[in-house]
N, C-alpha and C positions, 0 to 999 in steps of 0.2 A: 504493499499499500504504498503510495505517494504522500509524503509528508507537505505539509505547508512550507516549511523551510527549503525542500528540494524543488518543490515548483518555483519558488521564487529563484531560487539559483538556476534553474534552467531557463527562466523568463530573462535572466538578465544577461547569461549567456548568449541568449538566440538575439536579445536587443545587441548587444556589444558586437557580435558577428554581422547583424544588418547595418550597424552604425559604421564598422570598420570596412565593409564591402561598399556602402554607399560612399564613405571618403576615398575609398581604391578607383572608385568609378568617376567621382569628379574629378580626382587629378589624372587619370586617364584621358578624360572629355578636354581638360586643359590643355594636356601635351598634345592632342591630337589637334585642336584648333589653333595651337602654337605652328605647329609644322603645316598647318595649311597656309597661315597666314604667311609663314616665313616663304612656302611654294610659289604665293600669288605675288608676294614682293619679288622674287627672282626671276619669274615671268612677265613682270611688269616691263614698263618702255624704258624707265630708270635702270630698273636691275638687269635687263639684255645688255647693256651697254657695259657692265662690268666683268672682269675675268672672277672666277670663283675667289682668288685672296681678297680681291676689292670688294667684292659682295661682302663676304662675310668680316671684313674691316668696318666696312660701312654700316654695317645691321649692329654691330657693338657700337658704335659710335651714338646710333639711335637710342641703343639701351642705356648708355651713358646720359645723354640728352636728357631722357624719359625720368632718371634717376635724379638728376638736375632741378629739374621742373617740380618732382614730388618736394624735394628741398626747398629750393627759391623761390620756386614760380617765376624762374628765367629761364632764359637758354639761349639768346642769340650770340652773346660773348663767346660762349663754349662751341655754340657751332661754327662761329666764324674762326677761333683757334683750332679746333679740329679739321675743319674742313682745307684750312691754310697746310696744317702740318701734312694730311696725308696727300693734297694735290702736290706739296714741294716733294714727297718723293715718289709718287707716282708720274709725276710730268703732267699732272691734270689742271686745268683751270680752278681755283676755288671758289669763285663764284658759282661755277656751274657745279660744283659739286654741293656747294651749300643746297641747290635747288634738289639734287639728286637725293642727298640724305634726306631732307622735308620730305619728298616723294616716299622713299622706301620706309620714314616712319609712319606716314598715313597707311600704308600698304599691311604695315606689320602690326598697328594697333587700332586702325579701324577710326582715326580721327588725326587731325593736325594736333602739332606741338602748341599753336596759338590756341584752339579749341580746350586742350586739358588744362592751359593756364586758367583759362575763363571759366571753365568748369570747377577749378577749384577755389577761385574766389568767392564764384556763387556758392559753395558748398561752406566755405567758412563764414559766409554771412548768415547762412541758415542754422546752423548750429552752434552760433556764438553764445548763446544762452545757455546752450548744455554742457559745455566743455569747462566750467571753472573750477568745480569740485574735483573734476577728475584731472585736470592741469595741478591743482593746488597739490593734490595726493602723491602726483607724481613729482613734484619738485621736494617735497618731505621725504621721497624714498630713496633720493640723490645719495644721503648720507649715511642710510644703510647698506646701499651698494658700495659706497667707496670704504666703509670699515669693514666691511666683510669681503672686499675685493682683492686681487693681487695687482698691487702698484695701479689702482683704479684713479685717474685724473678727474677731477671735475668736468671738464668740457667732454670727455669720453660719457661720462655718467648721464650729463645732461642731454647728451645727442640721443641717447640709447632711451632714455624716458621721453624725450620729445618724439623720437619716431613711434613709440608703444600708442602716445596719444595721438599723433597724425594718423597712424593707421586704422585707430580706433573711430576718429570721425571723419577720415578721408581728407585731412587738410594738409599743408604743405609742412614740412619739419620746423623749417623757420618761424611760420606761424605758432606752431605749438610750442617753440620755445618762448615766443613773446606772451601766450597764454598761460605760461607756466610763470614767467617772471611778473607778470602783471596781478596773478592770482597771489604771489607770495606777497608783494608790497599791500596789495588789498587788505590780506588778511592781518598785518602788521597795525595799519591804520585802523581798521576794524575794532581791534584790541587796545588800541589808545598807546602804543609803543611810541615813544619820545622820539628817539632817534632810529627812524625807518632803516634798512638796510635792503639794497638791490641785491636779487637774487646772485649774481657775478661776484658781487661782494661778499656776499655770503660763500660762494665757491671757492674764493682765494684762501678763505679761513679755514675752510675743509682740505684744502690741498696742501697747506700746512699742518693740520692736524693729523691726517693718512696719509695721503701720497709722498710728503716730503720725508719723513721719518725712515717708510719704505725704504725709499731711494738711499739715502744715506744708510741704511742699515745694508744694503746692496753693496753699494761703493766699498764699506768697510770691509764686507765679506771679501770681496774680489781683491781689494789690497792687500787682507792677509792671507789668502790664498797664494798670491803672486809673491807675497814676501817667503813663504814656507818652501815656495819651489826655488827662490834664490839662496836659500841656507845651504851651503856647501857640506857633503856629506863625507867625512872622514872614514877611510878603509884602513883597517888594521891587518896587517899580515902576520903569519905566524913567524916567530924567531927560530 
């Protein structure tokens, strides 16, 4: 006879298997869609003009530009820099390469880089009222990351937490950093703190408290190890 506990266990195993299978299917569908977009980009007018190596490099540039947009909301300067660098090494016109990269980005993602920038701005305006609490919590979690991490700088911890906020709400990384900074200051003002500390000034204090001692300890350990290697070893032979 099956007990209630055994039934519950069976249901949990079944649900877990279904969830795992659903996740696998979603990953497979995303991978297939990615390959389809790349194939479409390769066969596009812009893609057909490139060699395999040039196409691969251009696609990587579109990925870098996409990450830059999600980070800062801008792409023109980096697009110009990468197009110039690729054009110089491949003897291609940088301005035409900019157009090619823009076209390949649209084929790969289904939208232009400018459209992504605008979508992020609209998203940021739409979720503005929902982000303060999570941004503040993310700012407070930085100290624990640095205290428990291995030589974790404030800038690194801030960037990781900002990216989590950005991924949660679909906003730019830099916008998430601003939300965290604003929430950090707003909390102090709401509690009547006389001398308000900016988030980055607090970060300098955390670097001195957590990061700097770990670096000094590492330097000391390297110096001691180096000194031990330099100590001559005396060999005594038998008489």
